[in-house]
N, C-alpha and C positions, 0 to 999 in steps of 0.2 A: 080261071081267075082273070079278072080284068087287069090288063097290063099296067094301068095307072093306079092300081090298088096298093096301099101300103103293104109292105112285106110282112107276113105273119111273124117273122123272127124279131120284129121291132128294131131293126137296124137303123131306121129312119129313112131308108131308101124304098123305092117302089119295087114291087115283086119282079117286074121285067128287067131291072138292073141288079137285083140282089140274088135271090134264090131261084128265080125263074130260069135263067140260063143253065144253072146247075141241074135243075130238075129235067130240063129239056135235053141234057147231054151235050150242050154246045160249049160248056166251060167246066173246069174242075175247081174244086176248093183249093185256095192257095195256103190256107192255114187250118189247123185243127178246129179253131173257133168257127171259122166260116163253114166247115163241114158240119159242126154241131148245130149251127143256126139253120143250115139247109135241111138237116135231118128233122129238126123241130118243125120247120115249115112243111116238110113232107107229112108229118103226123097231122098238122093242122089242115092240110089240103087233101088228106086221104090218098097218099101216094106210096103204097107199100113196095112197089117195084123199085123206087129210088132208095128206099130204106135198105132193101136187100142188096142192091147193087153197091151200096157204100158200106156194107157190113163186111168185116174181114172174113175170108173164107174159113178160117180156123174156128170161128165162133158163130158164124151165120146159121140161123135156123133154115130148115128146108122151105118153109113157107111162113107167111105172116098175114094175119087177119087183123085189121084195125077195127076198133069198136066205133061204129058210126054214130053212136049216141053220145060220145064224148066230144066236147068242143074245147080245143086248146086255144087259149086267148092271150097268154102272156109268157114271155121268156125273159128271165133275168140271168145274165152271166155273172157268176159270183167271183170266179178266179180262173186264170189259165196258167199253165206251166209249160214252157217250151211251146212246141206246136207251130213254130214259124215256118216260112218257106225254106229255111236252112236246116231245120231239124228233121229227124226221122221218127220222132215220137212226141207225144204231148198229152196233157190232160186238160179237161175243161170241167169246172164245177158250175152247175147251173141249178136253177129252180124253175120248173115249168108248171103253169097254172091251168086248171081245167074245170069245166062244169059238165055235169051229166045228170042222169036220173037219180043218182045217189047224193047229189049236191055238189058243192064245190070242193076242190082239194088241190094238192100240188105234189109234184115229184121232185125231190132233191137228190142229185146224183153227182158223182165225180166220174166222168167218162174218160176212157183211155183210147188213144188214137195212134196209129202208125202210118208212116208215109212210105210207100213202096213204088218204085218206078215212077215217081212224081205224082202219085195219087194217094190222097189221105183216105184211111178206112177207120171206121168205128170198130173197136175191139170188144170192149165190155164196159160195164158201169157198176159202181158200188154206191149204195145208199148210206 
């Protein structure tokens, strides 16, 4: 991805200052929302390794295959609960929009996150 490209998470920042450093492993998400945005961007850029690395070990699948025919194009953060740099857990409610062979659609979810040893992890999500 071009460093000057707008970040897929639609934060308003470029990829190289938003989700890019997280994907490259040179920075960690400071909040649950930032991790949610970076995980969305990993879906949008096709980075299953990042998704697995940021998935809590108690709920992480052994492997993950992304559907290359799906194009994620918009993320709306609906609400957040806790998940600040001072919290150990939080939730992020979001809606992610996609296009694919079956047409357009969206995924609405409330995702749960925990912070352990200074690192945020995705635990699970409920629709």
